[in-house]
Backbone bond lengths (Angstrom), bond angles and torsions (degrees), N, CA, C in turn:
res aa  C-N    CA-C-N  psi(-1)  N-CA   C-N-CA  omega(-1)  CA-C   N-CA-C  phi
1 M - - - 1.468 - - 1.507 108.27 -
2 V 1.301 110.56 138.72 1.517 116.76 179.68 1.537 107.86 -123.30
3 E 1.358 116.37 133.25 1.387 121.13 174.29 1.495 109.62 -124.73
4 V 1.349 117.81 141.52 1.501 124.88 -175.31 1.534 108.70 -122.64
5 F 1.393 111.86 130.96 1.498 117.00 -175.29 1.499 107.36 -121.65
6 K 1.298 118.42 147.26 1.402 124.54 166.71 1.570 108.64 -92.49
7 T 1.386 114.72 135.57 1.467 114.69 -175.08 1.574 106.72 -137.48
8 N 1.280 115.48 178.80 1.516 118.97 173.41 1.522 110.33 -117.04
9 V 1.329 115.41 17.98 1.487 120.45 174.83 1.548 108.92 -59.86
10 Q 1.314 117.57 130.32 1.453 119.74 -174.12 1.540 113.50 -110.78
11 E 1.333 115.08 -35.17 1.469 117.85 -169.67 1.552 110.90 -112.73
12 M 1.345 114.90 152.23 1.447 121.69 176.86 1.514 113.72 -57.52
13 E 1.264 119.74 -42.78 1.440 123.83 176.87 1.501 114.10 -59.84
14 Q 1.303 116.66 -38.86 1.530 120.40 175.88 1.587 109.18 -65.75
15 S 1.348 112.79 -43.33 1.447 116.36 -177.06 1.555 109.87 -64.40
16 K 1.347 118.73 -41.84 1.452 121.34 175.82 1.454 113.10 -58.09
17 M 1.308 117.33 -45.04 1.511 120.02 -179.62 1.533 109.86 -62.46
18 I 1.345 116.72 -41.70 1.514 119.71 -176.45 1.526 107.36 -69.12
19 V 1.351 118.52 -42.09 1.511 117.43 -178.92 1.558 107.52 -63.71
20 G 1.291 120.58 -37.45 1.446 121.05 174.83 1.497 113.51 -57.72
21 K 1.324 114.76 -47.72 1.519 120.99 179.45 1.498 110.11 -65.12
22 L 1.277 118.83 -38.61 1.511 121.92 -179.77 1.545 108.52 -68.22
23 L 1.244 117.15 -40.78 1.472 122.39 -177.59 1.583 108.78 -63.91
24 E 1.361 118.51 -28.91 1.454 120.55 173.17 1.511 112.76 -59.83
25 H 1.324 111.91 -37.80 1.543 118.52 -176.71 1.550 111.63 -87.45
26 F 1.352 115.38 -33.52 1.437 121.68 -177.04 1.528 110.64 -128.60
27 P 1.379 114.85 73.30 1.434 120.27 -164.92 1.558 116.15 -66.97
28 N 1.289 118.45 -25.62 1.453 122.02 179.36 1.558 113.14 -99.24
29 S 1.315 115.59 32.88 1.417 120.41 -172.82 1.576 109.17 -107.05
30 I 1.329 115.36 159.41 1.394 122.27 164.52 1.538 108.33 -106.30
31 I 1.345 116.41 120.85 1.474 120.94 -172.85 1.498 106.51 -128.58
32 N 1.294 117.17 133.25 1.423 120.12 173.09 1.511 113.37 -154.71
33 F 1.313 115.62 162.86 1.418 124.00 178.48 1.474 113.05 -111.74
34 D 1.257 123.27 146.69 1.462 129.59 164.30 1.507 110.63 -113.93
35 L 1.289 113.20 87.13 1.455 120.57 -177.52 1.508 114.95 -76.22
36 E 1.375 115.49 -10.30 1.436 121.23 174.16 1.530 112.83 -77.79
37 D 1.282 115.24 -23.29 1.491 120.24 -179.33 1.548 108.15 -76.28
38 C 1.362 114.80 147.98 1.483 118.88 -177.17 1.533 110.98 -62.06
39 D 1.351 115.76 -26.84 1.510 117.06 -179.90 1.526 114.06 -92.00
40 K 1.341 115.29 7.61 1.509 118.51 -179.19 1.542 111.22 45.94
41 I 1.221 117.15 62.80 1.491 130.63 -167.32 1.586 107.28 -65.97
42 L 1.362 112.32 129.93 1.427 121.63 164.64 1.428 108.09 -108.70
43 R 1.419 118.63 126.11 1.491 125.01 -179.14 1.472 106.63 -115.86
44 I 1.402 116.64 131.17 1.495 119.33 176.13 1.485 102.31 -127.65
45 H 1.364 111.96 128.82 1.511 123.05 170.78 1.521 106.33 -109.57
46 S 1.278 113.41 114.49 1.544 116.38 -178.55 1.571 110.33 -155.24
47 S 1.300 113.39 155.67 1.440 115.32 175.22 1.577 114.58 -71.17
48 S 1.358 111.63 -25.02 1.486 114.95 176.84 1.533 106.32 -141.71
49 I 1.294 113.79 128.00 1.499 119.42 -178.83 1.567 108.78 -128.15
50 S 1.311 113.07 133.64 1.444 118.72 172.38 1.523 112.10 -108.42
51 N 1.287 116.40 101.01 1.543 117.29 -174.24 1.534 108.65 -57.09
52 N 1.246 115.44 -43.62 1.537 120.43 -175.27 1.598 108.86 -60.58
53 K 1.259 115.02 -44.23 1.542 120.81 -178.36 1.520 105.68 -63.37
54 I 1.322 119.07 -46.09 1.462 119.23 -176.73 1.542 112.56 -67.06
55 I 1.312 116.97 -41.52 1.458 121.00 173.60 1.464 112.17 -59.77
56 D 1.379 117.91 -47.20 1.493 121.34 -178.87 1.465 109.31 -63.66
57 L 1.328 122.26 -38.27 1.412 124.53 -178.92 1.496 112.78 -62.46
58 L 1.355 115.76 -47.23 1.491 120.52 175.54 1.477 111.40 -64.76
59 N 1.298 119.04 -42.97 1.489 119.78 177.72 1.490 111.69 -60.31
60 S 1.314 117.82 -40.90 1.481 122.23 177.76 1.513 115.09 -57.50
61 H 1.311 111.75 -24.80 1.528 118.31 177.41 1.482 113.94 -101.42
62 G 1.402 115.58 12.96 1.408 121.65 174.82 1.485 118.87 86.86
63 F 1.309 117.35 14.75 1.475 124.29 -174.83 1.533 108.69 -110.42
64 H 1.314 114.88 147.47 1.478 119.59 167.93 1.461 111.93 -86.53
65 C 1.316 116.27 142.88 1.499 122.39 -178.30 1.494 107.59 -151.98
66 E 1.329 113.97 131.39 1.514 118.02 175.21 1.537 107.15 -147.95
67 V 1.365 114.30 152.30 1.461 122.12 -177.41 1.586 103.34 -63.86
68 L 1.285 116.07 134.42 1.524 119.45 174.89 1.451 107.46 -92.18
69 L 1.349 115.35 118.88 1.499 121.36 -179.73 1.471 109.82 -86.82
């Protein structure tokens, strides 16, 4: 399963911190950002994904996150 999110993450250091936090909750996942994209894409490949948990985690660190339709 792959889920794609639009974020407002701007910097590589921020994305690395978020990937680390997400891996704590989704340990067997492949998680990456595409900061070159205008939507600052967050991609998560995982067998189980909780969109609400991902959005809440980013929000708790001061970032906007929404499912990209």
